[in-house]
C-alpha positions in Angstrom: -19.1 8.5 5.3 -18.1 5.9 2.8 -20.0 2.6 2.7 -17.1 0.2 2.2 -13.6 0.1 3.6 -10.8 -2.4 2.9 -7.8 -3.7 4.7 -5.0 -3.8 2.1 -1.8 -5.7 2.9 1.4 -6.1 0.9 4.2 -8.4 2.1 7.6 -7.2 1.3 11.1 -8.7 1.7 11.9 -6.7 4.9 8.5 -5.2 5.9 4.8 -5.5 5.7 2.8 -2.5 4.5 -0.9 -2.1 5.4 -3.6 0.6 4.8 -7.2 1.1 5.4 -8.6 2.3 2.1 -12.2 3.4 1.3 -14.1 2.4 -1.8 -13.3 5.8 -3.3 -9.6 5.3 -2.9 -9.1 7.5 0.2 -6.4 6.2 2.5 -7.8 6.4 6.0 -4.5 5.2 7.6 -1.2 3.7 6.5 1.7 2.0 8.2 4.8 0.0 7.6 6.0 -2.7 10.0 9.6 -3.8 9.7 10.4 -7.5 10.3 12.9 -8.3 13.1 13.9 -11.8 12.2 17.5 -12.2 11.1 16.8 -15.7 9.9 15.1 -15.5 6.5 13.9 -19.1 6.8 11.5 -18.1 9.6 10.4 -14.8 8.1 6.8 -15.9 7.5 6.4 -16.4 11.3 6.3 -12.6 11.6 3.6 -12.0 9.1 0.5 -12.8 11.2 1.8 -10.8 14.1 2.5 -7.9 11.7 -1.2 -8.1 10.6 -2.4 -8.0 14.2 -0.1 -5.0 15.0 -1.2 -3.2 11.8 -4.9 -3.5 12.5 -4.4 -2.1 16.0 -2.3 0.8 14.9 -4.3 1.6 11.8 -7.5 1.9 13.8 -5.7 4.0 16.4 -4.5 6.4 13.6 -8.1 6.7 12.1 -10.3 9.4 13.5 -12.9 6.7 14.3 -13.0 3.0 14.3 -13.3 1.8 10.7 -15.6 -1.0 9.7 -13.7 -3.4 7.4 -15.6 -5.1 4.6 -12.9 -7.1 2.9 -9.2 -7.9 3.1 -6.8 -8.3 0.1 -3.2 -9.5 0.2 -0.3 -9.1 -2.2 3.4 -10.0 -1.9 6.7 -10.4 -3.5 7.1 -13.4 -5.7 8.1 -16.0 -6.4 8.8 -16.3 -2.6 8.0 -19.8 -1.6 6.6 -20.8 1.9 6.0 -24.4 3.1 3.2 -25.5 5.5 5.6 -25.4 8.4 6.5 -21.8 7.7 9.9 -22.3 6.1 10.5 -19.3 3.8 12.5 -19.1 0.6 12.7 -15.6 -0.7 12.2 -14.5 -4.3 15.7 -12.9 -4.5 17.7 -15.9 -3.3 20.0 -17.3 -6.0 19.4 -20.8 -7.2 21.4 -23.2 -9.4 20.0 -26.3 -11.0 21.0 -28.6 -13.9 20.0 -27.6 -17.4 18.3 -30.9 -17.9 16.0 -30.3 -14.9 15.5 -26.7 -16.0 14.5 -27.9 -19.5 12.1 -30.5 -18.0 10.1 -28.0 -16.0 10.3 -24.9 -18.3 8.7 -22.4 -18.7 7.7 -22.5 -15.0 9.0 -19.6 -12.9 8.2 -21.3 -9.6 9.2 -25.0 -10.0 12.9 -24.3 -10.5 13.0 -22.5 -7.1 10.8 -25.2 -5.5 13.1 -28.0 -6.8 16.2 -26.2 -5.6 14.9 -25.6 -2.1 13.3 -29.1 -1.9 16.7 -30.6 -2.4 18.3 -28.4 0.2 15.5 -28.7 2.8 13.8 -32.0 2.0 11.9 -32.2 5.3 10.1 -28.9 4.8 8.7 -30.2 1.5 7.8 -33.8 2.5 4.0 -34.2 2.3 3.6 -30.5 3.1 1.5 -27.8 1.5 3.4 -25.3 -0.7 2.5 -21.6 -1.1 3.6 -18.2 -2.4 3.9 -15.5 0.3 0.4 -14.0 -0.1 -1.2 -17.5 -0.4 0.4 -18.5 2.9 -1.0 -15.6 4.7 -4.4 -16.2 3.1 -4.3 -19.8 4.3 -3.5 -18.6 7.9 -6.5 -16.2 7.7 -9.0 -18.5 6.1 -7.7 -22.1 6.2 -8.1 -22.2 2.4 -5.2 -23.5 0.4 -5.2 -21.7 -3.0 -2.8 -20.7 -5.8 -3.4 -17.1 -7.1 -3.2 -17.0 -10.9 -3.0 -13.3 -12.2 -4.8 -14.5 -15.3 -5.4 -17.8 -17.0 -2.5 -17.3 -19.5 -0.1 -17.5 -16.6 -0.6 -21.3 -16.0 2.5 -22.2 -18.0 4.6 -20.0 -15.8 3.2 -21.8 -12.7 2.9 -25.6 -13.1 0.9 -28.6 -14.3 0.4 -31.9 -12.5 2.9 -33.6 -14.8 5.6 -31.1 -14.1 5.0 -31.3 -10.4 5.3 -35.1 -10.4 8.5 -34.8 -12.5 10.3 -33.2 -9.5 8.9 -35.8 -7.1 6.2 -33.7 -5.5 2.4 -34.3 -5.5 -0.2 -32.0 -7.1 -2.2 -32.2 -3.8 0.6 -30.2 -2.2 -0.4 -27.2 -4.4 -3.6 -25.2 -4.0 -6.3 -25.0 -6.6 -6.0 -22.1 -9.0 -8.1 -19.0 -8.5 -7.7 -15.7 -10.3 -6.5 -12.4 -8.9 -9.6 -10.5 -7.7 -11.5 -13.7 -6.7 -12.7 -14.3 -3.1 -10.2 -16.8 -1.6 -12.3 -17.5 1.4 -13.8 -15.9 4.6 -11.9 -14.9 7.6 -11.7 -17.9 10.0 -14.0 -17.6 13.0 -11.2 -18.0 15.5 -8.9 -15.6 13.6 -11.7 -13.1 13.2 -12.1 -13.1 17.0 -8.4 -12.6 17.5 -8.3 -9.7 15.1 -11.6 -8.2 16.5 -13.1 -8.4 13.0 -16.3 -9.8 11.5 -15.9 -12.9 9.2 -15.2 -10.8 6.1 -14.2 -12.0 2.6 -10.4 -12.3 2.0 -9.6 -11.5 -1.6 -6.8 -13.0 -3.8 -4.3 -10.2 -4.5 -1.3 -12.0 -5.8 2.3 -11.1 -7.0 3.2 -7.6 -6.0 4.1 -6.5 -9.6 0.7 -7.4 -11.0 -1.1 -5.7 -8.2 1.1 -2.6 -8.5 0.1 -2.4 -12.2 -3.5 -2.5 -11.1 -2.8 0.2 -8.6 -1.4 2.5 -11.3 -4.3 1.7 -13.6 -2.0 0.5 -16.3 -4.8 -1.6 -17.7 -5.6 -0.1 -21.1 -3.6 -0.2 -24.3 -1.0 2.5 -24.4 -0.9 3.2 -20.7 2.5 3.2 -19.0 3.9 2.9 -15.4 7.3 2.9 -13.7 7.4 0.6 -10.7 10.4 2.2 -9.0 11.7 0.5 -5.9 14.7 -1.6 -5.1 14.5 -2.8 -8.7 12.6 -1.0 -11.4 10.4 -1.9 -14.3 8.9 0.4 -17.0 5.7 -1.2 -18.2 3.6 -0.7 -21.3 0.1 -2.2 -21.7 -0.4 -3.6 -25.2 -2.9 -5.7 -27.1 -0.3 -8.0 -28.7 2.7 -9.8 -27.2 6.0 -8.3 -28.1 9.3 -10.2 -28.0 12.5 -8.2 -28.2 15.9 -8.4 -26.6 16.0 -6.3 -23.4 12.2 -6.5 -22.9 10.0 -8.9 -21.0 6.4 -9.7 -22.1 3.8 -11.2 -19.8 0.0 -11.4 -19.9 -1.8 -8.5 -18.3 -4.4 -9.3 -15.6 -6.9 -8.2 -18.2 -7.8 -10.9 -20.7 -6.5 -10.1 -24.2 -4.0 -7.5 -23.0 -0.2 -7.8 -22.4 2.4 -6.1 -20.3 5.7 -5.3 -22.0 8.5 -4.2 -19.6 12.0 -2.9 -19.6 13.6 -4.1 -16.3 16.4 -2.7 -14.2 17.4 -5.3 -11.6 19.2 -3.0 -9.2 17.8 0.6 -9.0 16.9 2.0 -5.6 19.0 -0.8 -4.0 22.2 0.8 -5.4 21.1 4.2 -4.0 20.6 2.6 -0.6 24.2 1.4 -0.6 25.3 5.0 -1.2 23.1 6.1 1.7 24.6 3.6 4.1 28.1 4.7 3.2 27.1 8.3 3.9 25.6 7.3 7.3 28.8 5.6 8.3 30.7 8.7 7.3 28.6 11.1 9.4 28.0 8.7 12.2 24.1 8.9 12.2 21.0 7.5 10.5 19.5 9.7 7.7 16.0 9.7 6.3 15.8 9.3 2.6 14.6 12.9 2.4 17.7 14.1 4.3 20.0 12.1 2.1 18.4 13.1 -1.2 18.6 16.8 -0.1 22.3 16.3 0.6 22.8 14.7 -2.9 20.8 17.5 -4.6 23.1 20.1 -3.0 26.3 18.1 -3.7 26.5 17.1 -7.4 29.9 15.5 -6.8 28.6 13.2 -4.2 28.3 9.4 -4.9 24.6 9.5 -4.2 24.0 12.3 -6.8 26.1 10.5 -9.4 24.2 7.3 -8.7 20.8 8.9 -9.1 22.0 10.6 -12.3 23.4 7.3 -13.7 20.2 5.5 -12.8 18.2 8.1 -14.7 20.2 7.4 -17.9 19.8 3.7 -17.4 16.0 4.2 -17.1 16.1 6.4 -20.2 17.9 3.6 -22.2 15.2 1.1 -21.2 12.4 3.6 -22.0 13.9 4.3 -25.4 14.1 0.6 -26.1 10.4 0.2 -25.1 9.3 3.3 -27.2 11.2 2.1 -30.2 9.6 -1.3 -30.0 6.2 0.3 -29.7 6.8 2.4 -32.8 8.0 -0.7 -34.8 4.8 -2.5 -33.9 2.5 0.5 -34.4 1.5 0.5 -30.7 -0.1 3.5 -29.1 1.9 5.0 -26.1 0.7 7.5 -23.5 2.8 10.7 -23.2 2.6 10.3 -19.3 4.0 7.5 -17.2 2.4 6.7 -13.8 5.0 6.0 -11.2 4.9 4.0 -7.9 7.3 2.9 -5.3 9.7 4.6 -2.8 11.3 6.8 -5.4 7.9 8.5 -6.1 7.9 10.1 -2.6 10.7 12.6 -3.5 9.9 15.5 -5.8 13.5 16.3 -6.6 14.2 12.8 -7.8 11.0 12.7 -9.8 11.8 15.9 -11.6 15.3 14.7 -12.3 14.0 11.5 -13.9 11.5 13.5 -15.9 14.3 15.8 -17.2 16.7 13.0 -18.1 14.1 10.7 -19.8 12.3 13.7 -21.4 9.1 12.1 -20.3 6.2 13.2 -18.1 5.9 11.3 -14.8 2.7 11.2 -12.7 2.6 10.1 -9.1 -0.6 8.7 -7.6 -2.2 9.7 -4.3 -0.7 6.5 -2.8 3.0 5.9 -3.5 2.7 2.2 -2.7 0.3 1.3 -5.5 0.1 -2.4 -4.4 -2.1 -1.1 -1.6 -4.4 0.7 -3.9 -4.3 -2.2 -6.3 -5.6 -4.4 -3.4 -8.4 -1.9 -2.7 -9.4 -2.1 -6.4 -9.5 -5.9 -6.2 -11.6 -5.7 -3.0 -14.1 -3.4 -4.7 -14.3 -5.7 -7.7 -14.6 -8.9 -5.6 -17.5 -7.4 -3.7 -19.3 -6.6 -6.9 -19.1 -2.8 -6.6 -17.8 -2.7 -10.2 -18.2 -4.9 -13.2 -14.5 -5.2 -14.0 -11.1 -4.6 -12.5 -10.6 -1.8 -15.1 -13.8 -0.1 -14.1 -12.8 -0.2 -10.4 -9.3 1.1 -11.1 -10.7 4.0 -13.2 -12.7 5.1 -10.1 -10.3 4.3 -7.3 -6.8 5.2 -8.6 -6.2 9.0 -8.2 -3.5 11.1 -9.8 -1.7 13.5 -7.5 1.0 15.4 -9.4 2.6 15.4 -12.9 6.3 16.2 -13.4 7.1 17.7 -16.8 10.6 17.9 -18.3 12.1 21.2 -17.3 15.3 22.5 -18.7 15.4 25.2 -16.1 15.3 22.7 -13.2 18.3 23.3 -11.0 20.5 20.3 -10.4 21.5 21.9 -7.1 17.9 22.7 -5.9 17.0 21.3 -2.6 15.4 17.8 -2.6 12.2 17.7 -0.7 9.4 15.3 0.1 
């Protein structure tokens, strides 16, 4: 029996995912809870109830009641939540004057906060301001913090001067702590409600940074494909690289960088095809059923969409590889992959064939959850670094190699 177990939580746009994960990376139980609210402004009201439901169901799924030693939370960003629970999602479009944008640049958060403050002034008047995971951490610990993936991210967040420039107060924002730090201890009353001891709650942070941790893309040359509703092919480098079509951000590891080729609508476009198919046949389909249909019907809109997405990914990957070559950067010949697309073997093989690149899926398709487990192990001092923890906890499951004999009409399966 393992000594340490962690409750790992990831807040999505439409659902909350949770898993009980051991210190060795074994997933003891997993579940996904869909949100019911049709009003996005009150979405955060569901998060705490989802955590309570998750704990009950996760323990019921386990062979025996699991002792939980720490909790870590990640979530999509930059979703903004105010103290009264008003929620402003990361994917809502905003529009502000160029003069304001220039004044608060290069912050990724303040433009959104400024826009929503002007639309909903009462929600921001003298109230605390959070990202999604920070809000849930506050609910669990009563600690108001801001999760900084790494110190170099400060410019992308805010400074006191820039906060005041949009008529807010620095006291409305939590103090910075880094990803992997202990944000607080489970509040005594909340612990009793959840039937848990007063365990440490760890700062996870933005889902894309925690997903990169969960694929162990933390050493120079390592690559991962975060393949969900949107998609990003990421390369870990030791220098920042700036090129049209690529985005460069600091890694969570000091001194390293993450260079990415982004595809804003990937799986989301495929979902639209699935919905049209469901309307046509008059019934709901699982993704496995729909992909199997696409695999057997190359003329279907779903198959064409998957194929076209594959070539868009190849274009982004080629740009990334060319940039790496120009800058004499090492690149792994295998790309780790995470997200919903990783669950289907046929799709993974198709992507490998089109891109002519090896894809490797991990033991857990939702790498944010394993990334949170890595952060729990690091925060508790089980490992000296996040990299060391990831090397031990992240497990490879299967590698897909480009295969010219792969049949386009072969049956898609999970």
